[in-house]
C-alpha beads as a LAMMPS data file, in Angstrom:
LAMMPS data file: protein, C-alpha beads

453 atoms
452 bonds

1 atom types
1 bond types

-500.0 500.0 xlo xhi
-500.0 500.0 ylo yhi
-500.0 500.0 zlo zhi

Masses

1 110.0

Atoms # bond

1 1 1 73.400 432.067 155.234
2 1 1 69.752 433.143 155.596
3 1 1 68.614 434.373 158.989
4 1 1 65.819 432.151 160.372
5 1 1 62.504 433.885 161.036
6 1 1 60.437 433.324 164.161
7 1 1 56.833 434.278 164.984
8 1 1 56.474 437.629 166.734
9 1 1 55.092 437.158 170.263
10 1 1 51.458 438.158 170.666
11 1 1 52.378 440.603 173.427
12 1 1 54.633 442.562 171.070
13 1 1 51.970 442.587 168.355
14 1 1 49.419 443.969 170.848
15 1 1 51.901 446.623 171.971
16 1 1 52.529 447.738 168.363
17 1 1 48.789 447.970 167.714
18 1 1 48.232 450.027 170.861
19 1 1 51.024 452.428 169.898
20 1 1 50.088 452.887 166.236
21 1 1 46.305 452.518 166.026
22 1 1 45.845 456.304 165.724
23 1 1 49.052 457.022 163.800
24 1 1 47.712 456.949 160.233
25 1 1 50.963 458.187 158.691
26 1 1 53.026 455.354 160.146
27 1 1 50.338 452.785 159.377
28 1 1 50.317 453.930 155.772
29 1 1 54.096 453.552 155.539
30 1 1 53.847 450.084 157.036
31 1 1 51.209 449.158 154.479
32 1 1 53.392 450.419 151.638
33 1 1 56.314 448.359 152.897
34 1 1 54.120 445.271 153.031
35 1 1 52.772 445.934 149.528
36 1 1 56.169 446.615 147.970
37 1 1 57.318 443.420 146.226
38 1 1 60.921 443.713 147.399
39 1 1 61.054 439.980 147.924
40 1 1 59.818 439.308 144.387
41 1 1 61.448 441.981 142.235
42 1 1 60.979 440.835 138.650
43 1 1 64.683 441.181 137.973
44 1 1 65.858 439.443 141.153
45 1 1 66.228 436.136 139.358
46 1 1 68.401 437.773 136.718
47 1 1 70.637 439.265 139.401
48 1 1 71.025 435.846 141.020
49 1 1 72.034 434.340 137.677
50 1 1 74.640 437.041 137.095
51 1 1 76.012 436.549 140.612
52 1 1 76.399 432.823 140.019
53 1 1 77.660 433.133 136.437
54 1 1 79.459 436.491 135.952
55 1 1 80.475 435.581 132.406
56 1 1 76.824 435.677 131.309
57 1 1 76.597 439.403 132.079
58 1 1 79.438 440.057 129.652
59 1 1 77.361 438.416 126.909
60 1 1 74.338 440.706 127.307
61 1 1 74.241 443.093 124.344
62 1 1 70.556 444.046 124.269
63 1 1 68.505 445.157 127.287
64 1 1 64.930 446.443 127.285
65 1 1 62.977 447.365 130.429
66 1 1 59.275 448.083 129.927
67 1 1 56.384 449.085 132.217
68 1 1 58.833 450.253 134.858
69 1 1 58.056 452.366 137.904
70 1 1 60.179 452.947 140.958
71 1 1 57.525 453.306 143.612
72 1 1 53.875 452.860 144.500
73 1 1 50.797 454.934 143.758
74 1 1 47.848 454.990 146.165
75 1 1 44.690 455.272 144.063
76 1 1 42.575 456.193 147.075
77 1 1 44.655 459.159 148.214
78 1 1 46.282 459.995 144.839
79 1 1 49.676 459.908 146.509
80 1 1 52.893 458.626 144.992
81 1 1 55.604 457.099 147.168
82 1 1 58.996 456.534 145.617
83 1 1 60.800 453.408 146.790
84 1 1 64.416 453.151 145.738
85 1 1 65.157 450.137 143.566
86 1 1 68.154 448.224 144.898
87 1 1 68.087 445.443 142.292
88 1 1 68.514 447.213 138.954
89 1 1 71.629 449.171 140.044
90 1 1 73.282 445.897 141.030
91 1 1 72.414 444.429 137.643
92 1 1 73.602 447.521 135.785
93 1 1 77.021 447.431 137.433
94 1 1 77.589 444.000 135.904
95 1 1 76.712 444.986 132.324
96 1 1 79.544 446.458 130.268
97 1 1 78.865 445.042 126.791
98 1 1 75.513 446.600 125.924
99 1 1 74.837 447.711 122.368
100 1 1 71.146 448.586 122.763
101 1 1 69.266 449.850 125.827
102 1 1 65.612 450.851 126.259
103 1 1 63.815 452.037 129.397
104 1 1 60.085 452.797 129.348
105 1 1 57.766 453.851 132.154
106 1 1 54.623 451.959 133.079
107 1 1 51.922 453.093 130.563
108 1 1 49.274 453.570 133.252
109 1 1 51.434 456.271 134.777
110 1 1 50.704 458.455 131.732
111 1 1 46.995 458.665 132.604
112 1 1 46.656 462.031 134.339
113 1 1 43.051 461.246 135.319
114 1 1 44.523 458.589 137.599
115 1 1 47.954 460.066 138.202
116 1 1 47.871 463.878 138.492
117 1 1 50.761 465.556 136.625
118 1 1 52.008 467.323 139.734
119 1 1 53.200 463.970 141.098
120 1 1 56.855 463.257 140.358
121 1 1 56.209 459.655 139.332
122 1 1 58.372 460.304 136.282
123 1 1 61.503 460.636 138.420
124 1 1 63.808 457.771 139.257
125 1 1 66.131 457.730 142.253
126 1 1 69.683 459.169 142.175
127 1 1 71.302 455.753 142.825
128 1 1 69.476 454.290 139.834
129 1 1 70.414 457.262 137.637
130 1 1 74.065 456.923 138.650
131 1 1 74.083 453.184 137.939
132 1 1 72.335 453.705 134.597
133 1 1 74.713 456.447 133.464
134 1 1 77.783 454.504 134.577
135 1 1 76.610 451.377 132.744
136 1 1 75.996 453.219 129.478
137 1 1 79.298 455.090 129.604
138 1 1 81.137 451.811 130.184
139 1 1 79.395 449.998 127.317
140 1 1 79.893 450.166 123.529
141 1 1 76.292 451.343 123.308
142 1 1 75.049 452.418 119.870
143 1 1 71.300 452.883 120.529
144 1 1 69.390 454.294 123.529
145 1 1 65.613 454.709 123.909
146 1 1 64.073 456.482 126.923
147 1 1 60.339 456.978 127.456
148 1 1 58.475 458.562 130.334
149 1 1 61.279 459.571 132.715
150 1 1 62.049 463.262 133.085
151 1 1 65.137 463.381 135.306
152 1 1 67.486 461.092 133.393
153 1 1 70.486 463.171 132.224
154 1 1 70.065 462.456 128.522
155 1 1 72.692 464.964 127.434
156 1 1 75.285 463.629 129.886
157 1 1 74.634 460.102 128.679
158 1 1 74.796 461.046 125.008
159 1 1 78.002 463.075 125.134
160 1 1 79.756 460.388 127.171
161 1 1 78.921 457.421 124.920
162 1 1 81.519 457.343 122.119
163 1 1 79.642 454.802 119.989
164 1 1 76.112 456.217 120.211
165 1 1 74.457 456.618 116.792
166 1 1 70.715 456.249 117.528
167 1 1 68.709 458.120 120.177
168 1 1 64.959 457.814 120.746
169 1 1 63.210 460.062 123.288
170 1 1 59.558 460.239 124.323
171 1 1 57.943 462.096 127.237
172 1 1 61.267 463.147 128.734
173 1 1 60.364 466.772 129.471
174 1 1 59.186 468.074 132.812
175 1 1 55.477 467.967 133.543
176 1 1 55.107 471.701 132.813
177 1 1 55.515 471.022 129.111
178 1 1 52.807 468.379 128.943
179 1 1 49.743 470.553 128.412
180 1 1 49.446 471.213 124.690
181 1 1 46.491 473.549 125.271
182 1 1 48.741 476.188 126.838
183 1 1 51.458 477.324 124.466
184 1 1 52.966 479.601 127.106
185 1 1 54.298 476.535 128.898
186 1 1 56.674 475.998 125.974
187 1 1 59.745 478.028 125.159
188 1 1 58.869 479.524 121.790
189 1 1 62.446 480.700 121.293
190 1 1 64.244 477.382 121.535
191 1 1 67.627 477.805 119.910
192 1 1 69.965 475.298 118.318
193 1 1 73.605 476.355 118.757
194 1 1 75.435 477.305 115.592
195 1 1 78.887 476.839 117.095
196 1 1 78.919 473.137 116.330
197 1 1 80.263 473.448 112.803
198 1 1 83.240 475.536 113.852
199 1 1 84.243 472.960 116.454
200 1 1 84.082 469.863 114.295
201 1 1 87.569 470.336 112.824
202 1 1 89.334 471.376 116.026
203 1 1 91.943 469.138 117.645
204 1 1 89.955 469.077 120.874
205 1 1 87.081 467.237 119.205
206 1 1 88.967 465.099 116.712
207 1 1 87.547 461.933 118.284
208 1 1 83.921 463.119 118.206
209 1 1 81.357 460.646 116.954
210 1 1 78.257 461.394 114.929
211 1 1 74.683 460.777 116.000
212 1 1 72.932 459.402 112.910
213 1 1 69.325 458.899 114.035
214 1 1 67.171 461.063 116.325
215 1 1 63.554 460.272 117.239
216 1 1 61.619 462.700 119.436
217 1 1 58.068 463.753 120.264
218 1 1 56.218 466.819 121.493
219 1 1 57.128 465.968 125.095
220 1 1 60.884 465.833 124.564
221 1 1 61.404 469.352 123.209
222 1 1 63.311 470.750 126.184
223 1 1 65.426 467.603 126.384
224 1 1 66.442 467.965 122.737
225 1 1 67.343 471.602 123.280
226 1 1 69.604 470.590 126.155
227 1 1 71.165 467.889 124.016
228 1 1 72.113 470.348 121.284
229 1 1 73.586 472.795 123.779
230 1 1 75.581 470.047 125.513
231 1 1 77.026 468.871 122.216
232 1 1 79.199 472.000 121.966
233 1 1 80.837 471.452 125.354
234 1 1 84.615 470.804 125.229
235 1 1 84.240 467.373 126.847
236 1 1 81.475 466.281 124.496
237 1 1 82.235 463.392 122.173
238 1 1 78.940 463.858 120.366
239 1 1 78.466 465.657 117.053
240 1 1 74.960 466.388 115.758
241 1 1 75.837 467.902 112.407
242 1 1 75.651 464.588 110.529
243 1 1 72.126 463.419 111.361
244 1 1 70.842 461.214 108.550
245 1 1 67.465 460.272 110.070
246 1 1 65.044 462.493 111.997
247 1 1 61.622 461.459 113.258
248 1 1 59.344 463.959 115.011
249 1 1 56.195 462.410 116.462
250 1 1 53.010 464.195 117.528
251 1 1 54.225 467.611 116.466
252 1 1 52.257 470.565 117.843
253 1 1 52.523 474.332 117.545
254 1 1 53.959 474.524 121.059
255 1 1 57.171 473.031 119.727
256 1 1 57.822 476.393 118.107
257 1 1 60.481 476.449 115.418
258 1 1 62.406 473.480 116.769
259 1 1 61.445 471.004 113.980
260 1 1 62.463 473.488 111.293
261 1 1 65.718 474.311 113.068
262 1 1 66.647 470.648 113.387
263 1 1 65.800 469.973 109.739
264 1 1 67.758 473.010 108.619
265 1 1 70.714 472.148 110.815
266 1 1 70.962 468.623 109.357
267 1 1 69.885 469.510 105.820
268 1 1 73.222 468.545 104.283
269 1 1 73.258 465.030 105.751
270 1 1 69.560 464.262 106.230
271 1 1 68.326 461.289 104.216
272 1 1 65.148 460.187 106.041
273 1 1 62.577 462.624 107.411
274 1 1 59.517 461.404 109.324
275 1 1 57.262 464.146 110.654
276 1 1 53.881 464.115 112.390
277 1 1 52.685 467.507 111.218
278 1 1 50.493 469.768 113.384
279 1 1 46.791 469.996 112.572
280 1 1 46.660 472.366 109.606
281 1 1 43.000 471.757 108.684
282 1 1 41.911 475.216 109.888
283 1 1 44.867 477.057 108.313
284 1 1 44.875 479.168 105.187
285 1 1 47.361 478.299 102.457
286 1 1 49.520 481.237 103.535
287 1 1 49.283 480.105 107.151
288 1 1 50.563 476.630 106.333
289 1 1 53.371 478.078 104.203
290 1 1 54.465 480.356 107.056
291 1 1 54.172 477.776 109.841
292 1 1 55.461 474.602 108.188
293 1 1 59.223 474.078 107.852
294 1 1 61.078 473.749 104.584
295 1 1 61.734 470.136 103.649
296 1 1 65.462 469.469 103.049
297 1 1 66.034 468.775 99.369
298 1 1 68.573 465.950 99.629
299 1 1 66.343 463.464 101.427
300 1 1 65.718 459.987 100.074
301 1 1 62.771 458.976 102.255
302 1 1 59.928 461.372 103.114
303 1 1 57.234 460.328 105.618
304 1 1 54.574 462.852 106.590
305 1 1 51.384 462.537 108.644
306 1 1 48.455 464.990 108.425
307 1 1 44.901 465.494 109.650
308 1 1 42.639 465.582 106.586
309 1 1 38.990 466.695 106.422
310 1 1 36.564 465.851 103.641
311 1 1 35.139 468.988 102.068
312 1 1 37.892 471.248 103.456
313 1 1 40.570 472.626 101.142
314 1 1 43.734 470.564 101.571
315 1 1 46.322 473.291 102.118
316 1 1 48.639 470.782 103.763
317 1 1 48.768 468.784 100.536
318 1 1 49.577 471.928 98.573
319 1 1 52.480 472.339 100.994
320 1 1 53.629 468.788 100.174
321 1 1 53.458 469.460 96.437
322 1 1 55.424 472.684 96.813
323 1 1 58.076 470.863 98.851
324 1 1 58.344 468.175 96.174
325 1 1 58.759 470.841 93.493
326 1 1 61.695 472.296 95.435
327 1 1 63.225 468.850 95.851
328 1 1 62.879 468.224 92.112
329 1 1 64.924 471.344 91.357
330 1 1 67.898 470.103 93.345
331 1 1 68.914 466.846 91.628
332 1 1 66.265 464.858 93.490
333 1 1 67.456 461.690 95.216
334 1 1 64.021 460.872 96.631
335 1 1 63.339 457.121 96.678
336 1 1 60.159 456.710 98.713
337 1 1 57.204 458.730 99.993
338 1 1 54.806 457.780 102.788
339 1 1 51.776 460.000 103.408
340 1 1 49.499 459.252 106.361
341 1 1 46.135 461.027 106.169
342 1 1 43.938 460.884 109.241
343 1 1 40.434 460.903 107.751
344 1 1 37.004 460.662 109.358
345 1 1 34.685 458.323 107.486
346 1 1 32.251 460.503 105.507
347 1 1 28.488 460.509 105.963
348 1 1 28.077 460.279 102.179
349 1 1 30.448 458.360 99.970
350 1 1 29.962 460.932 97.192
351 1 1 31.713 463.516 99.394
352 1 1 34.950 461.528 99.468
353 1 1 37.962 463.448 98.083
354 1 1 35.729 466.187 96.616
355 1 1 38.212 468.746 97.965
356 1 1 41.257 466.961 96.569
357 1 1 40.965 467.394 92.789
358 1 1 43.580 470.166 92.672
359 1 1 46.304 468.593 94.774
360 1 1 45.876 465.080 93.359
361 1 1 46.272 466.363 89.783
362 1 1 49.354 468.347 90.789
363 1 1 50.779 465.448 92.801
364 1 1 50.140 462.933 90.015
365 1 1 51.752 465.017 87.296
366 1 1 54.706 466.120 89.394
367 1 1 55.777 462.632 90.446
368 1 1 55.421 461.084 87.001
369 1 1 57.193 463.788 85.012
370 1 1 60.075 462.784 82.786
371 1 1 63.286 462.508 84.852
372 1 1 61.747 464.575 87.672
373 1 1 62.294 461.889 90.305
374 1 1 64.477 459.258 88.609
375 1 1 65.116 457.311 91.815
376 1 1 61.525 457.214 93.101
377 1 1 60.524 453.598 93.708
378 1 1 57.429 453.604 95.882
379 1 1 54.660 455.904 97.106
380 1 1 52.364 454.782 99.911
381 1 1 49.291 456.742 100.981
382 1 1 47.912 455.355 104.232
383 1 1 44.353 456.413 105.085
384 1 1 44.001 456.340 108.866
385 1 1 40.426 456.109 110.171
386 1 1 39.518 456.642 113.839
387 1 1 37.343 454.046 115.642
388 1 1 33.936 453.277 114.137
389 1 1 30.649 451.939 115.506
390 1 1 29.785 450.314 112.179
391 1 1 30.060 446.594 111.610
392 1 1 33.470 445.338 110.550
393 1 1 32.204 444.144 107.153
394 1 1 30.591 447.490 106.314
395 1 1 33.711 449.215 107.561
396 1 1 35.967 447.164 105.278
397 1 1 33.789 447.856 102.233
398 1 1 33.687 451.585 102.955
399 1 1 37.432 451.818 103.570
400 1 1 38.167 449.949 100.358
401 1 1 35.897 452.282 98.396
402 1 1 37.605 455.363 99.855
403 1 1 41.004 454.011 98.801
404 1 1 39.864 453.083 95.299
405 1 1 38.433 456.544 94.700
406 1 1 41.745 458.131 95.613
407 1 1 43.612 455.705 93.373
408 1 1 41.422 456.713 90.426
409 1 1 42.441 460.343 90.995
410 1 1 46.121 459.364 90.727
411 1 1 45.936 457.465 87.463
412 1 1 49.457 458.157 86.207
413 1 1 51.073 456.970 89.425
414 1 1 48.786 453.954 89.429
415 1 1 49.729 453.139 85.833
416 1 1 53.411 453.492 86.645
417 1 1 53.036 450.810 89.313
418 1 1 54.654 452.689 92.179
419 1 1 51.508 453.740 94.099
420 1 1 49.878 451.902 97.019
421 1 1 46.802 453.302 98.768
422 1 1 46.030 451.435 101.986
423 1 1 43.792 452.003 104.971
424 1 1 44.073 451.457 108.696
425 1 1 41.443 451.543 111.448
426 1 1 42.680 452.150 114.979
427 1 1 40.877 450.684 117.971
428 1 1 41.440 453.905 119.887
429 1 1 42.511 457.382 118.925
430 1 1 43.693 459.512 121.822
431 1 1 47.409 460.185 121.895
432 1 1 48.247 458.186 118.803
433 1 1 50.851 459.329 116.323
434 1 1 50.377 458.835 112.608
435 1 1 53.948 457.572 112.363
436 1 1 53.317 455.036 115.113
437 1 1 50.129 453.962 113.332
438 1 1 52.096 453.399 110.125
439 1 1 54.781 451.499 111.994
440 1 1 52.246 449.203 113.657
441 1 1 50.235 448.737 110.482
442 1 1 53.279 447.575 108.555
443 1 1 53.450 444.413 110.665
444 1 1 49.691 443.729 111.048
445 1 1 48.421 443.459 107.513
446 1 1 45.037 441.782 106.926
447 1 1 42.930 440.967 103.886
448 1 1 41.567 443.521 101.419
449 1 1 44.697 445.668 101.635
450 1 1 43.832 447.102 105.036
451 1 1 45.053 447.049 108.596
452 1 1 43.288 446.996 111.952
453 1 1 45.261 447.886 115.062

Bonds

1 1 1 2
2 1 2 3
3 1 3 4
4 1 4 5
5 1 5 6
6 1 6 7
7 1 7 8
8 1 8 9
9 1 9 10
10 1 10 11
11 1 11 12
12 1 12 13
13 1 13 14
14 1 14 15
15 1 15 16
16 1 16 17
17 1 17 18
18 1 18 19
19 1 19 20
20 1 20 21
21 1 21 22
22 1 22 23
23 1 23 24
24 1 24 25
25 1 25 26
26 1 26 27
27 1 27 28
28 1 28 29
29 1 29 30
30 1 30 31
31 1 31 32
32 1 32 33
33 1 33 34
34 1 34 35
35 1 35 36
36 1 36 37
37 1 37 38
38 1 38 39
39 1 39 40
40 1 40 41
41 1 41 42
42 1 42 43
43 1 43 44
44 1 44 45
45 1 45 46
46 1 46 47
47 1 47 48
48 1 48 49
49 1 49 50
50 1 50 51
51 1 51 52
52 1 52 53
53 1 53 54
54 1 54 55
55 1 55 56
56 1 56 57
57 1 57 58
58 1 58 59
59 1 59 60
60 1 60 61
61 1 61 62
62 1 62 63
63 1 63 64
64 1 64 65
65 1 65 66
66 1 66 67
67 1 67 68
68 1 68 69
69 1 69 70
70 1 70 71
71 1 71 72
72 1 72 73
73 1 73 74
74 1 74 75
75 1 75 76
76 1 76 77
77 1 77 78
78 1 78 79
79 1 79 80
80 1 80 81
81 1 81 82
82 1 82 83
83 1 83 84
84 1 84 85
85 1 85 86
86 1 86 87
87 1 87 88
88 1 88 89
89 1 89 90
90 1 90 91
91 1 91 92
92 1 92 93
93 1 93 94
94 1 94 95
95 1 95 96
96 1 96 97
97 1 97 98
98 1 98 99
99 1 99 100
100 1 100 101
101 1 101 102
102 1 102 103
103 1 103 104
104 1 104 105
105 1 105 106
106 1 106 107
107 1 107 108
108 1 108 109
109 1 109 110
110 1 110 111
111 1 111 112
112 1 112 113
113 1 113 114
114 1 114 115
115 1 115 116
116 1 116 117
117 1 117 118
118 1 118 119
119 1 119 120
120 1 120 121
121 1 121 122
122 1 122 123
123 1 123 124
124 1 124 125
125 1 125 126
126 1 126 127
127 1 127 128
128 1 128 129
129 1 129 130
130 1 130 131
131 1 131 132
132 1 132 133
133 1 133 134
134 1 134 135
135 1 135 136
136 1 136 137
137 1 137 138
138 1 138 139
139 1 139 140
140 1 140 141
141 1 141 142
142 1 142 143
143 1 143 144
144 1 144 145
145 1 145 146
146 1 146 147
147 1 147 148
148 1 148 149
149 1 149 150
150 1 150 151
151 1 151 152
152 1 152 153
153 1 153 154
154 1 154 155
155 1 155 156
156 1 156 157
157 1 157 158
158 1 158 159
159 1 159 160
160 1 160 161
161 1 161 162
162 1 162 163
163 1 163 164
164 1 164 165
165 1 165 166
166 1 166 167
167 1 167 168
168 1 168 169
169 1 169 170
170 1 170 171
171 1 171 172
172 1 172 173
173 1 173 174
174 1 174 175
175 1 175 176
176 1 176 177
177 1 177 178
178 1 178 179
179 1 179 180
180 1 180 181
181 1 181 182
182 1 182 183
183 1 183 184
184 1 184 185
185 1 185 186
186 1 186 187
187 1 187 188
188 1 188 189
189 1 189 190
190 1 190 191
191 1 191 192
192 1 192 193
193 1 193 194
194 1 194 195
195 1 195 196
196 1 196 197
197 1 197 198
198 1 198 199
199 1 199 200
200 1 200 201
201 1 201 202
202 1 202 203
203 1 203 204
204 1 204 205
205 1 205 206
206 1 206 207
207 1 207 208
208 1 208 209
209 1 209 210
210 1 210 211
211 1 211 212
212 1 212 213
213 1 213 214
214 1 214 215
215 1 215 216
216 1 216 217
217 1 217 218
218 1 218 219
219 1 219 220
220 1 220 221
221 1 221 222
222 1 222 223
223 1 223 224
224 1 224 225
225 1 225 226
226 1 226 227
227 1 227 228
228 1 228 229
229 1 229 230
230 1 230 231
231 1 231 232
232 1 232 233
233 1 233 234
234 1 234 235
235 1 235 236
236 1 236 237
237 1 237 238
238 1 238 239
239 1 239 240
240 1 240 241
241 1 241 242
242 1 242 243
243 1 243 244
244 1 244 245
245 1 245 246
246 1 246 247
247 1 247 248
248 1 248 249
249 1 249 250
250 1 250 251
251 1 251 252
252 1 252 253
253 1 253 254
254 1 254 255
255 1 255 256
256 1 256 257
257 1 257 258
258 1 258 259
259 1 259 260
260 1 260 261
261 1 261 262
262 1 262 263
263 1 263 264
264 1 264 265
265 1 265 266
266 1 266 267
267 1 267 268
268 1 268 269
269 1 269 270
270 1 270 271
271 1 271 272
272 1 272 273
273 1 273 274
274 1 274 275
275 1 275 276
276 1 276 277
277 1 277 278
278 1 278 279
279 1 279 280
280 1 280 281
281 1 281 282
282 1 282 283
283 1 283 284
284 1 284 285
285 1 285 286
286 1 286 287
287 1 287 288
288 1 288 289
289 1 289 290
290 1 290 291
291 1 291 292
292 1 292 293
293 1 293 294
294 1 294 295
295 1 295 296
296 1 296 297
297 1 297 298
298 1 298 299
299 1 299 300
300 1 300 301
301 1 301 302
302 1 302 303
303 1 303 304
304 1 304 305
305 1 305 306
306 1 306 307
307 1 307 308
308 1 308 309
309 1 309 310
310 1 310 311
311 1 311 312
312 1 312 313
313 1 313 314
314 1 314 315
315 1 315 316
316 1 316 317
317 1 317 318
318 1 318 319
319 1 319 320
320 1 320 321
321 1 321 322
322 1 322 323
323 1 323 324
324 1 324 325
325 1 325 326
326 1 326 327
327 1 327 328
328 1 328 329
329 1 329 330
330 1 330 331
331 1 331 332
332 1 332 333
333 1 333 334
334 1 334 335
335 1 335 336
336 1 336 337
337 1 337 338
338 1 338 339
339 1 339 340
340 1 340 341
341 1 341 342
342 1 342 343
343 1 343 344
344 1 344 345
345 1 345 346
346 1 346 347
347 1 347 348
348 1 348 349
349 1 349 350
350 1 350 351
351 1 351 352
352 1 352 353
353 1 353 354
354 1 354 355
355 1 355 356
356 1 356 357
357 1 357 358
358 1 358 359
359 1 359 360
360 1 360 361
361 1 361 362
362 1 362 363
363 1 363 364
364 1 364 365
365 1 365 366
366 1 366 367
367 1 367 368
368 1 368 369
369 1 369 370
370 1 370 371
371 1 371 372
372 1 372 373
373 1 373 374
374 1 374 375
375 1 375 376
376 1 376 377
377 1 377 378
378 1 378 379
379 1 379 380
380 1 380 381
381 1 381 382
382 1 382 383
383 1 383 384
384 1 384 385
385 1 385 386
386 1 386 387
387 1 387 388
388 1 388 389
389 1 389 390
390 1 390 391
391 1 391 392
392 1 392 393
393 1 393 394
394 1 394 395
395 1 395 396
396 1 396 397
397 1 397 398
398 1 398 399
399 1 399 400
400 1 400 401
401 1 401 402
402 1 402 403
403 1 403 404
404 1 404 405
405 1 405 406
406 1 406 407
407 1 407 408
408 1 408 409
409 1 409 410
410 1 410 411
411 1 411 412
412 1 412 413
413 1 413 414
414 1 414 415
415 1 415 416
416 1 416 417
417 1 417 418
418 1 418 419
419 1 419 420
420 1 420 421
421 1 421 422
422 1 422 423
423 1 423 424
424 1 424 425
425 1 425 426
426 1 426 427
427 1 427 428
428 1 428 429
429 1 429 430
430 1 430 431
431 1 431 432
432 1 432 433
433 1 433 434
434 1 434 435
435 1 435 436
436 1 436 437
437 1 437 438
438 1 438 439
439 1 439 440
440 1 440 441
441 1 441 442
442 1 442 443
443 1 443 444
444 1 444 445
445 1 445 446
446 1 446 447
447 1 447 448
448 1 448 449
449 1 449 450
450 1 450 451
451 1 451 452
452 1 452 453
């Protein structure tokens, strides 16, 4: 039964004002309490429904929570105040049938010009973490995606979920790993345990399950390291030696050797590799060969994203050709290739692809050789252009011309009917991943064989 509310007597209001008029700290806390929408939590209605109809909670198999933050940020003072969420934990305790779960932080919280990185906005409260972990361990969950929260025990969740096969992580490292301009903030000697293989056959881990898909970015490096180390614990139900799909977004040099170690570790089972490569445009050919990892030879789907400069020797494409040659030697099972090239629009159209004669000839001949890649069905080259100030019509014509010129340099692939050269123009550039661009473009196709996102 709700408690009736009555107006506060004026005398009491005056007394409160007299006591607190100079107490700025208390006044601020009062203001935060008034601003906090505890009475209108967006999930309150869902909790009420579950309370009235408990059977509905048992039918929830898919739960996504986006734009979430557990607190308030004062723009004027640049201060973050965490306010414990008491609604979500009560919802989580009712959900025991989840198959898919995603939790993503509010995007505005990623803007360090507004929210300084020293603020622990990326933390959620212990009660919420406990409720989240308990819910996932009690559910037949097969896929988990976490973005933007750095204190969620990913490893504990993963090793305690016996049905987990897909894990997607983004921005889950501590704030110290977020500055890509300072490599010393990263652990250059990240190690992947080698003890996993010897434990797979032991009686203690007979019921271990295999993670099949792992998606990570440059801000989840430390989290991934912890995941691999936790997988060898006696109580772990998780085995990482049978990964069939790996996606590494926004790769940078600060990640050290981790991408190569993961690829090498899963080389026997890996079938799909998606990799946002570091910027190799200033590298020598030897530099790219030394820095870039070896591509596993048993893959069936290869998706790579590169920065590409007109007029600059394309050492990264020589690396791709060399990798394909190695794959061809090992009974190639490759079925599809996606190359994303981030290309600035040239000042002169005659300069387009002038640096690419060598790699295109090598690429064209290699992929059309007799019985070299018998299973290859499709090759897509996606030309990604940053924002432009030109008119949309002129932009479309220029982008089409750039694609057609590249197609003419790959005549054998074009004649074979397995090549598609497409373009995409992004509305903004900062922080975008080539793999994300390709993913978005695939569902936003427009006329003239191009995409605008």
